[in-house]
C-alpha beads as a LAMMPS data file, in Angstrom:
LAMMPS data file: protein, C-alpha beads

173 atoms
172 bonds

1 atom types
1 bond types

-500.0 500.0 xlo xhi
-500.0 500.0 ylo yhi
-500.0 500.0 zlo zhi

Masses

1 110.0

Atoms # bond

1 1 1 -321.385 209.172 -426.059
2 1 1 -320.009 206.639 -424.355
3 1 1 -317.956 205.266 -426.950
4 1 1 -316.123 208.710 -426.936
5 1 1 -315.658 208.371 -423.021
6 1 1 -313.896 204.625 -423.370
7 1 1 -311.671 205.880 -426.097
8 1 1 -310.597 208.570 -423.719
9 1 1 -310.072 206.224 -420.967
10 1 1 -308.323 203.850 -423.305
11 1 1 -306.143 207.053 -424.363
12 1 1 -305.469 207.823 -420.744
13 1 1 -304.403 203.830 -419.882
14 1 1 -302.002 204.132 -422.828
15 1 1 -300.478 207.376 -421.654
16 1 1 -299.999 206.179 -418.142
17 1 1 -297.971 203.184 -419.369
18 1 1 -295.762 205.440 -421.602
19 1 1 -295.100 207.631 -418.515
20 1 1 -294.202 204.972 -416.369
21 1 1 -291.567 203.993 -418.925
22 1 1 -290.539 207.449 -419.066
23 1 1 -290.042 207.450 -415.221
24 1 1 -288.162 204.324 -415.364
25 1 1 -285.480 205.575 -417.883
26 1 1 -285.089 208.907 -415.875
27 1 1 -284.693 206.934 -413.196
28 1 1 -282.011 204.780 -414.815
29 1 1 -280.282 208.000 -416.111
30 1 1 -280.184 209.518 -412.453
31 1 1 -278.974 206.162 -410.987
32 1 1 -276.543 205.477 -413.527
33 1 1 -275.153 209.362 -413.309
34 1 1 -274.827 208.733 -409.276
35 1 1 -272.895 205.762 -409.380
36 1 1 -269.935 207.648 -411.230
37 1 1 -268.880 209.712 -408.283
38 1 1 -265.561 210.588 -409.849
39 1 1 -267.399 212.275 -413.004
40 1 1 -269.671 214.621 -411.003
41 1 1 -270.077 216.913 -414.566
42 1 1 -271.233 214.219 -416.380
43 1 1 -273.632 212.650 -413.825
44 1 1 -274.753 216.403 -413.659
45 1 1 -275.625 216.617 -417.439
46 1 1 -277.391 213.362 -417.067
47 1 1 -278.896 214.544 -414.013
48 1 1 -280.201 217.896 -415.932
49 1 1 -281.358 215.763 -419.166
50 1 1 -283.589 213.468 -416.862
51 1 1 -284.937 216.458 -415.292
52 1 1 -285.570 217.991 -418.892
53 1 1 -287.161 214.793 -419.610
54 1 1 -289.453 214.773 -416.743
55 1 1 -290.224 218.454 -417.147
56 1 1 -291.398 217.763 -420.694
57 1 1 -293.418 215.302 -419.903
58 1 1 -295.277 217.474 -417.320
59 1 1 -295.826 219.935 -420.072
60 1 1 -297.280 217.250 -421.938
61 1 1 -299.540 216.219 -419.313
62 1 1 -300.671 219.511 -418.535
63 1 1 -301.693 219.925 -422.275
64 1 1 -303.454 216.541 -422.126
65 1 1 -305.170 218.104 -419.003
66 1 1 -306.513 220.777 -420.798
67 1 1 -307.741 218.650 -423.519
68 1 1 -309.087 216.167 -421.035
69 1 1 -310.844 218.866 -419.217
70 1 1 -314.424 217.502 -420.744
71 1 1 -314.258 214.554 -418.236
72 1 1 -313.331 215.021 -415.095
73 1 1 -312.027 211.649 -414.081
74 1 1 -309.474 211.765 -416.658
75 1 1 -308.132 215.111 -415.739
76 1 1 -307.938 213.930 -412.148
77 1 1 -305.954 210.790 -413.328
78 1 1 -303.432 213.078 -415.350
79 1 1 -303.167 215.468 -412.247
80 1 1 -302.351 212.476 -410.067
81 1 1 -299.820 211.437 -412.347
82 1 1 -298.249 214.803 -412.791
83 1 1 -297.990 214.972 -408.825
84 1 1 -296.334 211.696 -408.732
85 1 1 -293.586 212.845 -411.263
86 1 1 -292.998 215.925 -409.636
87 1 1 -292.647 213.975 -406.285
88 1 1 -290.322 211.685 -407.474
89 1 1 -288.264 214.451 -409.513
90 1 1 -287.975 216.090 -406.103
91 1 1 -286.898 212.624 -404.618
92 1 1 -284.383 212.154 -407.340
93 1 1 -282.758 215.590 -407.284
94 1 1 -282.558 215.715 -403.373
95 1 1 -280.673 212.213 -403.580
96 1 1 -278.625 213.639 -406.376
97 1 1 -277.523 216.686 -404.750
98 1 1 -276.835 214.650 -401.228
99 1 1 -274.625 212.243 -403.294
100 1 1 -272.527 215.328 -405.271
101 1 1 -272.221 216.577 -401.627
102 1 1 -270.204 213.720 -400.554
103 1 1 -272.800 212.058 -398.071
104 1 1 -271.722 208.654 -397.036
105 1 1 -275.546 207.389 -396.708
106 1 1 -277.924 209.251 -398.895
107 1 1 -281.152 207.683 -396.849
108 1 1 -279.706 208.855 -393.454
109 1 1 -279.042 212.337 -394.846
110 1 1 -282.427 212.570 -396.473
111 1 1 -283.994 211.470 -393.123
112 1 1 -282.183 214.324 -391.197
113 1 1 -282.661 216.916 -394.248
114 1 1 -286.059 218.107 -392.731
115 1 1 -284.435 218.801 -389.314
116 1 1 -282.423 221.284 -391.148
117 1 1 -285.121 223.224 -393.464
118 1 1 -284.094 220.889 -396.483
119 1 1 -280.795 222.628 -396.687
120 1 1 -277.684 220.305 -397.669
121 1 1 -275.261 223.040 -396.642
122 1 1 -276.781 223.204 -393.008
123 1 1 -277.285 219.658 -392.971
124 1 1 -273.419 219.322 -393.830
125 1 1 -272.035 222.057 -391.419
126 1 1 -274.156 220.355 -388.300
127 1 1 -273.455 216.763 -389.248
128 1 1 -270.168 216.611 -390.633
129 1 1 -269.711 212.798 -389.927
130 1 1 -272.544 212.232 -392.512
131 1 1 -270.219 213.487 -395.344
132 1 1 -266.954 212.825 -396.460
133 1 1 -265.382 209.786 -398.230
134 1 1 -267.305 206.741 -398.575
135 1 1 -264.329 204.528 -397.034
136 1 1 -261.878 204.809 -394.525
137 1 1 -258.316 204.140 -395.459
138 1 1 -257.735 200.572 -395.631
139 1 1 -255.465 199.016 -392.571
140 1 1 -251.643 198.812 -393.374
141 1 1 -250.929 194.952 -394.572
142 1 1 -247.847 193.547 -396.330
143 1 1 -243.922 193.576 -395.766
144 1 1 -242.286 196.382 -394.195
145 1 1 -239.118 195.989 -396.313
146 1 1 -237.074 194.922 -393.260
147 1 1 -235.364 191.390 -393.000
148 1 1 -237.308 189.050 -390.541
149 1 1 -236.337 189.328 -387.062
150 1 1 -234.323 186.131 -386.729
151 1 1 -236.185 184.073 -389.185
152 1 1 -233.528 181.587 -391.120
153 1 1 -234.204 181.455 -394.836
154 1 1 -233.360 177.992 -395.479
155 1 1 -233.437 174.414 -393.517
156 1 1 -229.624 174.669 -392.851
157 1 1 -229.626 178.023 -391.276
158 1 1 -232.889 176.940 -388.874
159 1 1 -230.868 174.190 -387.694
160 1 1 -227.878 176.341 -387.254
161 1 1 -229.852 178.848 -385.334
162 1 1 -231.712 176.549 -383.001
163 1 1 -228.403 174.735 -382.259
164 1 1 -227.076 178.493 -381.321
165 1 1 -230.023 178.804 -379.176
166 1 1 -229.742 175.594 -377.429
167 1 1 -226.094 175.909 -376.994
168 1 1 -224.621 173.010 -378.585
169 1 1 -222.877 175.174 -381.104
170 1 1 -220.201 173.342 -381.939
171 1 1 -221.500 169.797 -382.316
172 1 1 -222.190 169.440 -386.241
173 1 1 -223.676 166.187 -387.293

Bonds

1 1 1 2
2 1 2 3
3 1 3 4
4 1 4 5
5 1 5 6
6 1 6 7
7 1 7 8
8 1 8 9
9 1 9 10
10 1 10 11
11 1 11 12
12 1 12 13
13 1 13 14
14 1 14 15
15 1 15 16
16 1 16 17
17 1 17 18
18 1 18 19
19 1 19 20
20 1 20 21
21 1 21 22
22 1 22 23
23 1 23 24
24 1 24 25
25 1 25 26
26 1 26 27
27 1 27 28
28 1 28 29
29 1 29 30
30 1 30 31
31 1 31 32
32 1 32 33
33 1 33 34
34 1 34 35
35 1 35 36
36 1 36 37
37 1 37 38
38 1 38 39
39 1 39 40
40 1 40 41
41 1 41 42
42 1 42 43
43 1 43 44
44 1 44 45
45 1 45 46
46 1 46 47
47 1 47 48
48 1 48 49
49 1 49 50
50 1 50 51
51 1 51 52
52 1 52 53
53 1 53 54
54 1 54 55
55 1 55 56
56 1 56 57
57 1 57 58
58 1 58 59
59 1 59 60
60 1 60 61
61 1 61 62
62 1 62 63
63 1 63 64
64 1 64 65
65 1 65 66
66 1 66 67
67 1 67 68
68 1 68 69
69 1 69 70
70 1 70 71
71 1 71 72
72 1 72 73
73 1 73 74
74 1 74 75
75 1 75 76
76 1 76 77
77 1 77 78
78 1 78 79
79 1 79 80
80 1 80 81
81 1 81 82
82 1 82 83
83 1 83 84
84 1 84 85
85 1 85 86
86 1 86 87
87 1 87 88
88 1 88 89
89 1 89 90
90 1 90 91
91 1 91 92
92 1 92 93
93 1 93 94
94 1 94 95
95 1 95 96
96 1 96 97
97 1 97 98
98 1 98 99
99 1 99 100
100 1 100 101
101 1 101 102
102 1 102 103
103 1 103 104
104 1 104 105
105 1 105 106
106 1 106 107
107 1 107 108
108 1 108 109
109 1 109 110
110 1 110 111
111 1 111 112
112 1 112 113
113 1 113 114
114 1 114 115
115 1 115 116
116 1 116 117
117 1 117 118
118 1 118 119
119 1 119 120
120 1 120 121
121 1 121 122
122 1 122 123
123 1 123 124
124 1 124 125
125 1 125 126
126 1 126 127
127 1 127 128
128 1 128 129
129 1 129 130
130 1 130 131
131 1 131 132
132 1 132 133
133 1 133 134
134 1 134 135
135 1 135 136
136 1 136 137
137 1 137 138
138 1 138 139
139 1 139 140
140 1 140 141
141 1 141 142
142 1 142 143
143 1 143 144
144 1 144 145
145 1 145 146
146 1 146 147
147 1 147 148
148 1 148 149
149 1 149 150
150 1 150 151
151 1 151 152
152 1 152 153
153 1 153 154
154 1 154 155
155 1 155 156
156 1 156 157
157 1 157 158
158 1 158 159
159 1 159 160
160 1 160 161
161 1 161 162
162 1 162 163
163 1 163 164
164 1 164 165
165 1 165 166
166 1 166 167
167 1 167 168
168 1 168 169
169 1 169 170
170 1 170 171
171 1 171 172
172 1 172 173
């Protein structure tokens, strides 16, 4: 009977490793989609695909829990793994929704979200400074298109200008 439990433990460890890889892949999909702020439809599709993968993994774990119900230890490990996946999925969903809503700082928005019953629209209405374009308009720099005020364009003109200012306009060398 001990041999059966050892096999179940090895299977549970292999499944935990596969789950970690699946969670990392889902995280990479969500992160990659979130970076493409300009293409929200593509990001939304990638996010929904990641959520579908997570939900499929949860369903698989629920099936495994039913199979592993014979051993309470494996069932508890699988439940903890499933709860962690759900928690990560919820965090990713909230972060994605905040990015889509235009949050300048997702971490700050997430910290304030609990004060507004986890409703992004309420947070956006109450804290408008937290949402909007990520960068301010760049400061103007460069030429105005007008000629330089009094600046000479060559050395001869510069000397002539300074002679005029000095009052020795008629003396030429």
